[in-house]
N, C-alpha and C positions, 0 to 999 in steps of 0.2 A: 299570856305572852302573845305578841303580835305575830302574824304570819311570816314576816321578813326577818325575824330575829336570828342572830347567829351567836354561837358560844364564844366568838372572838371579837375583839375590838375592831369594828369596821372602819375606823378612821384611818388606819394604816394599810388598808387593803387596796390594791390596784384594781381598776375597773374590770379587767379580764379575770381576776381571781375571785371575784365575789361569788360566782356560781360554784366554784370549787369547795366553798365552805358550807354548802347546803347539800344534803341534810347534815345536821350537826355531827361532828366527829371529834375524836381526839387521837393524836399520834404520840406515842411515848417511845423514845429510843431504848433499846435493850442492849446492855453491855455487860461484860465481865471484866472487871479491872479496866484496862485500856483497850480491850478488844470489842469492837462493835459486832453485835450478833444479829440485829434486825430491828424491826419496828412493830410495836403493838398498835394496831389500828382498830378503833371501836367507833361505830357509827350508828345513828338512829334514823328511822324512816320519817319522823316528823320534825317540826321545828321546835326547838327548846334550848334552854341554856343548861349547861352542866352545873349542878349544885356543888358547893365546896366538898360536901361529904362524898359525892360521886367521884370527884377528882382525887380525893384521898384514897378511895377504894381502887381506882385505876392505878394509882401509884403503888399501892400495896400489891396488887396483882402483878404489875411489872416487876416489882422486887422479888416476888415469889418465883416468877418465871426465870429471872436471872439466877436465883438460888438453885433452881432445878438444872439450868444449864451448867452452873459451876459444879454441882454434884455429879452430873453425867461426865463432865470433863475429868473430875478427880477419879471416878471409877475407871475411866479409860486409861488414865495415867497409871493407876494402881495395877490394872491388868497387864500393861506393858512392862512395868517394873517387875511384877511377879514372873512374867515370861523370861525376862532377862536374867533374873536371879536363878530361875530353873535351868536355863542354858549354862550359866556359869557354874552351877552346882554339878551338872552333868560333865562339864569340862574338868572340874576338880576331881571327880570320880575317875575320869579317863587318865588324868595326869598321875594319880596315885596307884592306878591298877594296871597300867600297861608298861611294858619295857620296849615295845616296838615304836620307834620314832615315827614311822609312817602313819600308824594308827593315831598317835598323839597329834601329829601335824594335821591330819585329816579332821580330827575332832576340833582342833582350834579353828580351822576354816569353817566347819559347820556351825560352830558356836558364834563366831564372828558374823557369819552370814545371817544367822537367825536374829541376833541382837540388832544388826543394822538393817534388817528386812531386805537383804540383798538376794538376788536370784541365785547367786553362787559365788565362788571365789577360787582362785588358783594361787599356789605358792611356788615360787622358784627359789632354789637355794644356790649359793655360790660354791663352786668347786674350788677348794683352797689351793689345789695344785695348778689348775688351768685358769683360774679367776673367771671362768665362764659360768653362766647361770644354767643350772640343771633343773629338770622338772618337765612338765609341771606336776606338782602334787595337788591332787583334787580331793574333795571331801572323802572319797572312798579310800584314799591312800594309794600307794604304789607298791608293787612287789619289792621286797628288800633288795633285789639285785639292781634295781634302777636308781638307788640312792647313791 
């Protein structure tokens, strides 16, 4: 191969872009479904053309990387779902084991905050007689006299 060969068709290259194509390289976009993840860039220090077998190998490597990203994303989603199920299970235990409304409402706030990844929450209840909002009820609950 000659010293000036590129792995790209040089007929469609603008004059200022010619130097960008040396040394030979290949860029493959990485994506998961419709989400763009990045670019796999492989380059060589000499001048050469990529063989079809090498391009197939690069494509296979990119596909495996996309699979690894997909697997990592699924593991993260699974962890989040397990965390949410655990929080809901704890809420179910609180609902069936306590008769104190304050404790139950505090548990609901804690569970909702955990599932939504919020820093905290407050609940205000309407006083049926005055129509005013009472509270706040925070995750720790309030003394019974305040409800």
